[in-house]
N, C-alpha and C positions, 0 to 999 in steps of 0.2 A: 589428495587421494587416499581413502580409506578402503582396505580390504577386509573382507568378512567373509566367514564360512558358518554355514548354519545347517542342520538337519532339514531335509525336506519334508513337506506334510503332504497330505491327500491334496490339498488346494494346490500343490504345486504340479499336477500330474500333466496338465496341458503343456507347461513350461519344459518339463522332464521329456516328454515326447518331441517337443520341438528341438530341444538339445541333442536327443537321440538322433533326429534326422538331419541336423545340421552335422553331426559326427559322420554319420554315415555319408553324407553328400562330399565331405572333406576325404574321407578314406575311398571314395569313389565306388562305394557300395551302396549306395541309396536304394538299387532296385531289388537288394536282399532285405529289406526292411519290411517285415510283415506283422508286426503286432497289433492287435486290436488294444486300443487305448483303455478300455474296461478292464480287460485281463490284466494288462500292465498293473493298472491301478490296483486290482486286488491282489496280484502277486505282490507288490511294494508295500501295500499300506493294508491288507485284509488280516485275517486273524492269524496266519501263518506266514509273515513275511520272509520271502526267499532271498532279499538283498536290500541293502540300505542306499540312501542317496543323500550327498550333501550338495548344496547349492553354494557357489562361489558369487559374491557380489563385490561390486565396485562402486562406491558412494550409494550404497542401497540399491544397486540395479544389477539383476542377475546376468552374468557373463560367463559362467560357465558351470560344470558339475563333475562329480564324481560318484560312480555307480558301483558298490563293491559289495562282498559278501564273505561269510568265513569258509576256510577250507582246514584241512588238517593234516599236520605232518606225524606219520607214525614214528618215523626216525627221531624227530626232537620230542615228540609225546606233547605237543601243544598245538593249539589253531595257528592259523595265520588269516591274513586278510589279503584276499585276491581282488584287484581292482580290474573290473570288467571294462568300464569306460572312463576317461578322461576326456574333456573337452572344455576348450576355452574358446570364445567366440574370436574370430580374426581381429576385430577391431581392439580386443582387450588383450591380444598376445603382448608380451615384454612387459606386462605390468607388474608382473610377479605372482599373478593370481595361479597359474598352473603349479608353481612351486609351493604357494599357500596350501593349495588343495592336497598335494602329496604329503608335505609336511603334516597337516591335519590327520590323514590316514596314518602316517608314521606314529604320531602321538597318540592316536587311538589303538593302534597296533602295543605300543608299548604299555597302555593303561590297562589293555585287555590280556595282557600276558601272552602275546602272541610271539611266535619265533620268527616270522617274517613277514614282509609286505612284497608281492609279487604281482606281474602282470605281463602281457604280451604287447609287442609293438610291431606293426607292419615293416617288412625288411627294407621296402623303399623310402619310408618315412625318415629321411636323414636328420631334418630338424628336431623331430621328437627323439630319435636316437641320441644326438648330441646333448640334447637337453637333459635326458635321463641320465647319461654318463656323466655329466658334469655334477650332478647330485650324489654320484656314487654308486649308480646301479651297474650291475654286471649282466653280461650275456650267460644264458645257460644253454650254450652251443651243444652240449651232450645230450641234451632233451630234444625230442620230436613231437610235437603236437599231434595226437590222434582224435580222431572225432567220428561217431556214428550218429547219423540224424536221418529224417525223412523216413523213407522205405526201409532202408537198412535198420534204422531203429526199431521200426514197428516189427520189422521181420525177426529181429534178434528177441524183441520182448514176448513175440509169439511163441519163438522155440522154447523159451522159459516156461511158458504156461503149458505148452503141449508135454513137455517132459516131467511137468511138476517140481521144476528146479525153484 
């Protein structure tokens, strides 16, 4: 069995879309997937890519992916890598591919002089939590995720325009 990690290309957009949907299904969030594949393609592979994707393969067959982007730590004065999605197909779990994907991102973080690699995990996802802890990841319990989206995002943006801010 040969594990390999490669950067995704525009030709992988159908595969990436399939893997995102499979991840959402696993997380019981399939009803929240709303992306338009052509827009996703533009945002990943257009003139200003917003994120990067690596594909994990076993014996040359795609079995997983990681989608990530750079964030920035003002305290460290350095960038970081934020892992948005990591997914390995059920039939490939236990093969070492998940660890290989995370190790690849850790190597990229070191190569790019990043201060950290971070991500979120659903609190009910015990198999993933155990896996991450075994790799040395730690909970950031003192932080709470906040989000503004949908109408609230539009309203907040509109308030900035109205005040000239």
